[in-house]
C-alpha positions as CSV (number, residue, x, y, z in Angstrom):
1,Q,-48.4,153.2,-23.3
2,L,-51.7,155.1,-23.5
3,S,-50.3,158.8,-23.2
4,E,-46.9,160.0,-21.9
5,G,-46.4,159.3,-18.2
6,V,-49.7,157.3,-18.4
7,H,-48.2,153.4,-19.3
8,E,-51.5,151.7,-17.5
9,M,-54.9,152.3,-17.2
10,R,-57.7,150.2,-15.9
11,I,-61.3,150.4,-14.6
12,K,-62.1,148.2,-11.9
13,G,-66.3,147.5,-12.0
14,A,-68.9,145.2,-12.5
15,G,-67.1,143.2,-15.3
16,H,-69.4,143.9,-18.5
17,G,-68.8,143.2,-21.9
18,S,-65.6,144.8,-23.7
19,R,-64.3,145.5,-27.3
20,N,-60.8,144.8,-27.7
21,E,-59.9,147.5,-30.6
22,V,-60.9,151.2,-30.9
23,G,-61.5,152.8,-34.0
24,Q,-62.6,156.0,-34.7
25,K,-62.9,157.8,-38.0
26,H,-61.0,160.6,-38.6
27,W,-61.6,163.2,-41.2
28,S,-58.8,163.4,-43.9
29,D,-58.2,166.8,-45.2
30,D,-55.0,168.8,-45.3
31,E,-56.3,171.7,-43.0
32,T,-54.5,170.6,-39.7
33,S,-53.8,173.9,-38.3
34,I,-55.2,176.9,-38.6
35,Q,-53.7,180.0,-38.7
36,G,-55.5,182.9,-36.4
37,A,-56.9,186.4,-37.8
38,A,-58.1,189.0,-35.8
39,Y,-62.0,190.1,-37.1
40,S,-64.7,192.6,-37.2
41,T,-68.2,191.5,-37.8
42,S,-68.8,194.2,-39.9
43,T,-66.3,193.4,-42.8
44,I,-66.4,189.5,-42.7
45,N,-68.2,188.5,-45.6
46,T,-65.5,187.2,-48.0
47,Y,-64.0,183.4,-48.7
48,E,-60.9,184.3,-47.4
49,D,-62.1,185.6,-43.9
50,L,-64.6,182.9,-43.0
51,T,-62.3,179.7,-44.5
52,P,-60.5,179.2,-41.0
53,Y,-63.6,179.2,-39.1
54,F,-65.3,176.7,-41.6
55,N,-62.3,174.6,-41.3
56,V,-62.5,174.0,-37.5
57,I,-66.0,173.5,-37.9
58,A,-66.3,171.0,-40.2
59,K,-63.4,169.1,-39.1
60,K,-64.8,169.3,-35.2
61,M,-68.2,169.2,-35.7
62,S,-69.5,167.8,-38.7
63,A,-71.9,165.4,-37.2
64,D,-74.1,168.2,-36.2
65,W,-74.2,169.7,-39.5
66,Q,-78.2,169.7,-40.2
67,E,-78.7,171.7,-36.3
68,L,-75.9,173.8,-37.4
69,A,-77.9,174.8,-40.9
70,T,-81.1,175.3,-38.9
71,N,-79.3,177.6,-36.4
72,L,-77.8,179.4,-39.4
73,G,-81.2,180.2,-40.9
74,L,-81.2,177.6,-43.4
75,P,-84.7,176.5,-44.7
76,W,-85.7,172.9,-44.5
77,D,-85.7,172.1,-48.4
78,Q,-82.1,173.7,-48.8
79,I,-81.0,171.2,-46.0
80,R,-82.9,168.6,-47.3
81,K,-81.3,169.0,-50.8
82,V,-77.8,169.4,-49.0
83,K,-78.5,165.6,-47.5
84,I,-79.6,164.2,-51.1
85,Q,-76.7,165.7,-52.9
86,H,-73.7,164.9,-50.4
87,S,-72.9,161.5,-48.9
88,D,-71.0,162.1,-45.5
89,P,-71.6,165.0,-43.0
90,Y,-68.1,166.7,-43.9
91,S,-69.3,167.5,-47.6
92,C,-73.2,168.5,-46.1
93,C,-71.1,170.4,-43.4
94,Q,-69.2,172.5,-45.8
95,E,-71.8,173.0,-48.2
96,I,-74.4,174.5,-45.8
97,L,-71.7,177.1,-44.5
98,D,-70.9,178.0,-47.7
99,Q,-74.4,178.7,-48.6
100,W,-75.2,180.5,-45.5
101,R,-72.1,182.5,-46.8
102,Y,-73.6,183.3,-49.9
103,N,-77.2,184.0,-48.9
104,H,-76.3,186.3,-46.0
105,D,-73.4,188.1,-47.7
106,R,-72.5,191.1,-44.7
107,Q,-74.7,189.6,-42.2
108,A,-72.4,186.0,-42.6
109,T,-70.4,187.6,-39.8
110,V,-67.6,185.4,-37.3
111,D,-70.4,186.5,-34.1
112,A,-73.2,184.6,-35.9
113,L,-71.1,181.6,-36.9
114,I,-69.7,181.7,-33.2
115,K,-73.6,181.9,-31.5
116,A,-74.5,179.3,-33.9
117,V,-72.3,177.0,-33.0
118,K,-72.5,177.5,-29.2
119,T,-76.5,176.7,-29.8
120,T,-75.5,173.7,-30.9
121,G,-73.9,172.7,-27.7
122,N,-70.7,172.5,-29.0
123,Q,-68.8,174.5,-26.7
124,D,-65.3,173.2,-27.5
125,V,-65.7,174.0,-31.1
126,A,-66.9,177.6,-30.3
127,E,-63.7,178.0,-28.0
128,K,-61.5,177.3,-30.7
129,L,-63.3,179.7,-33.3
130,E,-62.9,182.2,-30.6
131,A,-59.1,181.7,-30.5
132,V,-58.6,181.9,-34.1
133,A,-60.9,185.1,-34.1
134,I,-58.3,186.7,-31.3
135,G,-55.2,185.6,-33.9
136,E,-53.9,182.1,-32.0
137,D,-53.1,179.7,-33.9
138,V,-55.4,176.3,-33.7
139,D,-53.9,172.8,-34.4
140,L,-56.9,170.6,-35.3
141,N,-54.5,167.5,-34.8
142,A,-52.9,168.3,-31.2
143,E,-52.8,165.5,-28.8
144,D,-56.2,164.7,-27.0
145,E,-55.3,163.9,-23.6
146,L,-59.2,162.8,-22.9
147,K,-58.9,159.9,-25.8
148,P,-57.2,157.4,-23.8
149,Y,-59.8,157.8,-20.9
150,F,-62.4,157.6,-23.8
151,D,-61.2,154.7,-25.6
152,L,-60.6,152.8,-22.0
153,I,-64.1,153.7,-21.0
154,A,-66.0,152.6,-23.9
155,K,-63.9,149.5,-24.0
156,E,-64.2,148.2,-20.2
157,M,-67.9,149.8,-19.2
158,P,-69.9,150.1,-22.3
159,A,-72.9,148.9,-20.8
160,D,-73.2,151.4,-18.4
161,W,-72.8,154.3,-20.7
162,S,-76.6,155.9,-20.0
163,Q,-75.7,156.1,-16.4
164,L,-72.4,157.6,-17.0
165,A,-74.2,160.1,-19.5
166,V,-76.3,160.9,-16.2
167,S,-73.3,161.2,-14.1
168,L,-71.9,163.8,-16.8
169,D,-75.0,165.4,-16.9
170,V,-75.6,165.0,-20.3
171,P,-79.0,166.3,-21.5
172,F,-81.6,163.8,-21.5
173,A,-82.5,164.5,-24.8
174,R,-79.1,163.5,-26.0
175,I,-79.2,160.5,-24.4
176,R,-82.3,159.3,-25.7
177,A,-81.2,160.5,-29.1
178,V,-77.9,158.6,-29.2
179,K,-79.8,155.4,-28.0
180,Q,-82.0,155.8,-30.9
181,E,-79.5,156.3,-33.4
182,N,-76.7,153.4,-32.3
183,Q,-77.6,149.7,-31.7
184,D,-74.1,148.9,-29.7
185,C,-73.2,150.2,-26.5
186,W,-69.5,151.0,-27.2
187,T,-70.7,153.6,-30.1
188,C,-73.4,154.9,-27.7
189,C,-70.7,155.0,-24.9
190,Y,-68.0,156.8,-27.0
191,Q,-70.7,159.3,-28.3
192,I,-71.9,160.3,-25.1
193,L,-68.0,161.0,-24.2
194,E,-67.8,163.5,-27.0
195,R,-70.9,164.9,-26.5
196,W,-69.8,165.8,-22.8
197,R,-66.6,167.5,-23.9
198,S,-68.6,169.3,-26.9
199,Y,-71.1,170.7,-24.2
200,N,-68.3,171.4,-21.7
201,G,-65.1,172.6,-23.7
202,R,-62.2,173.5,-21.4
203,K,-64.5,172.4,-18.5
204,A,-64.5,168.7,-20.0
205,T,-61.5,167.3,-17.6
206,K,-60.2,164.1,-17.1
207,E,-60.8,164.8,-13.1
208,G,-64.5,165.6,-13.9
209,L,-64.6,162.1,-16.0
210,I,-62.8,160.2,-13.6
211,K,-65.3,161.4,-10.6
212,A,-68.2,160.5,-13.1
213,V,-66.9,156.9,-13.9
214,K,-66.5,156.2,-10.2
215,E,-70.2,157.4,-9.8
216,T,-71.3,154.3,-11.7
217,G,-69.9,152.4,-9.4
218,H,-66.2,151.6,-11.1
219,E,-62.7,152.9,-10.5
220,V,-60.3,154.5,-12.9
221,T,-56.8,152.8,-11.8
222,M,-53.6,154.4,-13.7
223,A,-50.2,153.4,-13.0
224,G,-47.0,155.0,-13.4
225,K,-48.4,158.6,-13.3
């Protein structure tokens, strides 16, 4: 059973190669629920004020830490030092956020942070930050209704990942970057799906995903729903 009410899902198509096991790296930290807190851009400059926002960012978009650092105005030599000193993206992301807060003092505001996140294309993360800002609680481990679809698509049609990316309107520059950074089709497919969700936030729906899959010549079949 892939998710509540979905007992079976299959993709019918050209019969390309598949991957039997779907393994996704999950960051293991204690921050699984972020308590919302209203903010004022004129006073946000303390560790306590920005920590909930930093937790969301590090948990959800650490892979884009270098682009975020650039958008936050950190100089390249400082970014390069962080990359040398830290071995994993999560630690790098935490470090550049702390350095940005230290360097900019009262200019390190929630508004500036959200703007920088949006510039990276991570609309879904920006929406979570906005939810925290208005006092909503954000559960970082909430059930992901798209994950079963991502798992299935990456398993059953990885060879068509670039065609799927075009159907999902993923920018060509991102498609090219994914291709350069990864050698296997499964990883490329999963990253494209994650990037599509990041770009679209709440607009990334399973209906839109199913439509894009059909445009590649495949068909998503769900039974028991």
